[in-house]
N, C-alpha and C positions, 0 to 999 in steps of 0.2 A: 828673626827679628831680634833686636838687642836693645839694651838700655841706651837711651838717647843721650848724647853728649853735646852740650851747647858751647864747648870750649872753642870751636872753630868759628863761631860767629863773632863779628867785630864787636868791640866793647859798646859802641854807640847803639848798634842794632840790638845787642843782647840785653842791655839795660832797659831799653824801651820795651822789647817784647817779653822780657822776663816779667815785667810788670803787667804788660798786656796779656801775658799768658794767664794772669788772674782773670782775664775776661773769657778764657776758654779758647785761646787762639792756637793751641797745639793739638792737632788731631790729624790722624795718620792715613794713610799710606798705600799702597802698592799695585798694579799690573796693567793693557793694550789700547785700543780705540776706546774712547770714552764718551759716555752720555750720562745723564744724571737721573737719580732717583734716590729716595730714602728720607730719613729724618731722625729726630730725637723725641723722647717722650718725657713728660713731666711726671710728677709724683702721682698724678691721677691715672697714668697709663695712656692718656690720649696723646696722639701724635702732635708734637709741638712744631709749629712752622714759624717762619720769620714774622708773619703777621701777628703772632702772639707776643712778640717781644717789643720792648719800648725803644724805638729808634735805634735798632742794632747796627753795629758796624759789620760789613761783609768782607771776609777775607777768604783766600782760596789758593789752590796750587794744583798743578797737573804735571804729568810726566809720562814718558814713553821710553821703553827699552826693549831691545831684542838680543837674544843669545843664540849662538849657533850650537847645534847638536848633531850627533849622528843618528839618523833615522834607521831603525832596524826592522826586519820583516815581522809580519803578524805571526804569532800572537803578542809580540812585544813591541809593536810599532808605536810611534809617537802618538798616533791617534788613539790607539787602544789605551795608552797610559793617560792621556788627557781626559778621556771619557770615563775613567774609573770613578767610582763614588769618591767624592772629594776627600773623605777621611783617609783614603788609601794613598793619596799623593801629596796631601797638604804637608808642607815642609816646616811649619812652625813647631815650636816646642809644644808637645801635648799638654803641658801644664798651662799653656796660654789659651787652650781651646776647650770649650764645653759644648757637647752636642745637646741641642734643645729639642730635637725631634724633627723628622723629615729632613729637609735640606737647610735647616737653620742652625747656626752656631753662634756661641758667645765668644768673642775674641777679647781677651784681656791684654791690653797694651802694657808693656813693661813700665814700671813706675818711672815718672819723670821728676827728677829733683831739680828745683829751681831755688837757689839760695837756701833759705830755711823752711821752704814749703815743698810739698810734693803733690803730684797729680797722678791718678791712675784711671785712665779712660777705659770704659767697657763698651764694646760695640757689638750689636746684634747684626749678624751678617746672613743674608740669604744667598745661596749658591744655586745658579741655574745652568744646566748643561744643555747646549743646543747642538744637536747632530745635524746631518744634512750636508749639502755641497760646501757650506762655509761654517764648519763646526767652530764652536767657541764656548768658553766658560765665563759666565758673568757673575760677579760678586757685587752685591749692593748692600749698603748699610741701611737698616731700617730704624733701629732704635739705638740710642747712645746715652750714657750718663757718665758723670765725672765724680769719682771718689777722690778724696784728698785729705790733707792734713787739717788741723782745726781751723786754721785761717781760711782755707778754701771752703770748708763746710760753712763757716760763719758768713761768708759772702754769698752763699747760696748760688755758687757758680753753676751748679747742675741745673738750676731752674732758669738760668739767664742765657742759654744758648740753644741752638739747634744746628744740625749738620746734614749734609747730603754728600754721599760718597759712593761712586760707582767705579768698578774696575772691570776690565775685560781681558781675557787671554785668548790669543789665536795662535795657530801654528801651521807649519807647512813642511812638506817633505815628499820627495818622489817615492812612489811605491818600490818596495824591495822584495824580490822573489827569493824565498828560501829554498836551498837545494834539498831540504828535508822532504819536499814533495816527491822527490825521486826515490825515497826509501831510507835516507839517512835519518838518524835521530836528531831531533831539533836541539836537544840539550847538549849533545856531544859535538855537533858540527860548529866550526867557526862561523860566526854570524857575519853575513854580508851587511853592508850599510850604504846609505846614500846621505848627502847633505840635507839637513833640516834646520828649522829654527822655531823658537817660541817667542812671540811678541807679547808684551804686556803694557798696558797703559792705565792711568788712574786719573780721576778728577775729584777734587775735594772742595766743597764749599762749607764755610762755617759762618753763622750769624751769631753775634754775641752783643749783649747790652754793654754799653760803655759806662762803667761806674766811676764815681769820683775817686781820685782826682783826675783820672784819665780823660774825662769829658772836657777838660780844659785844653787838651792837646788838639791841634788841627786834625780833623778826621782823616785827611789825605795822608798826613805823616804817620798816624797810628796804623792805618790800614796798610800803607806802603811798607812800613817796617816789618809788620807781621807777615805780609805776603812774601817778603824776601826770606825770612826765616823759615816759613812753611815750605817754600819752594826748595830751599836747601835741604830740608828733611826728606821731601819726596824724591828729590834728585839723588840723594844718597841711599835711601832705603829701597827704592824700586829696583835699581841694578843689583843690590844684594839679594833681594828676594828672587829675581829672575835667574841669577847665577845659581842659587841653591836649587831652584826648580829644575834647571837644565842638568845639574850634576845628579840630582835625585833620579831623573829619568834614565841617564846613562847607567847608573848602578842598577836600577830596577830592571832594565832590559837584559843585562848580562848575568845577574845573580839570582838564581832560582830560590835560594833560601831567603833572600831579601824580599822577593816578590811574595813568598809565602807569609812572611811576617807582616807585610803590608796588607795582605788579604785578610789577616786576622783582625784588622781594624774595621772590617765589615760590621763587627759588633759596635754599636754606637759608643762614642767617647762619653765618658761621664766625669 
């Protein structure tokens, strides 16, 4: 993930959503088939829902992307990789992730600079690994808050929004038989491979109260503009994430030292 840049958004869309971002309309991102679950919490720690907000605007985005990879034989198959503990294959900067215990992580989204203000969303993510005939990895946001510059804090943006974010990763690849079974050393032999792929999709919904003077704008214009900007972000960031994930698997499969360094991440991130 990287610092977001709004320079590619048209001036009309950017000026509207830069202001509307003050409503909390920039929240993020990434990976396959999607369904929904999650939320934000208020200062009381209770999960906040859209019903707790005052006539909120609803905005959202979704995306789907697939990357092609080479699937290698077990024990470095694509399935073995995807079913690792998430801290062993997560490709984000470790500085952006804090392990909260179990399968829960705090994802710190890189700071978003908008004119003379900044936002820094923090999202609590739960990761669920599903084995079986249709294995997949599901990530869903449960709690979120927005830190920001003085102007953002003064507007109490953190208490004026809630979100729901679910992503899912799926993969496929024909089984590959290693000749090591016949006596060759797995580490020394050239690895056979077969075509494989990793698919990722994401769905994001955000509800945010519309504060003055934005309540004077037609609701459809406000929501439509923010939807365009958010869709652009998801459409940009999801392919980047999937590409990094595919590259990481290819390196993990062929580099024993790299696998060992990833295995060391079994110790919870702090």
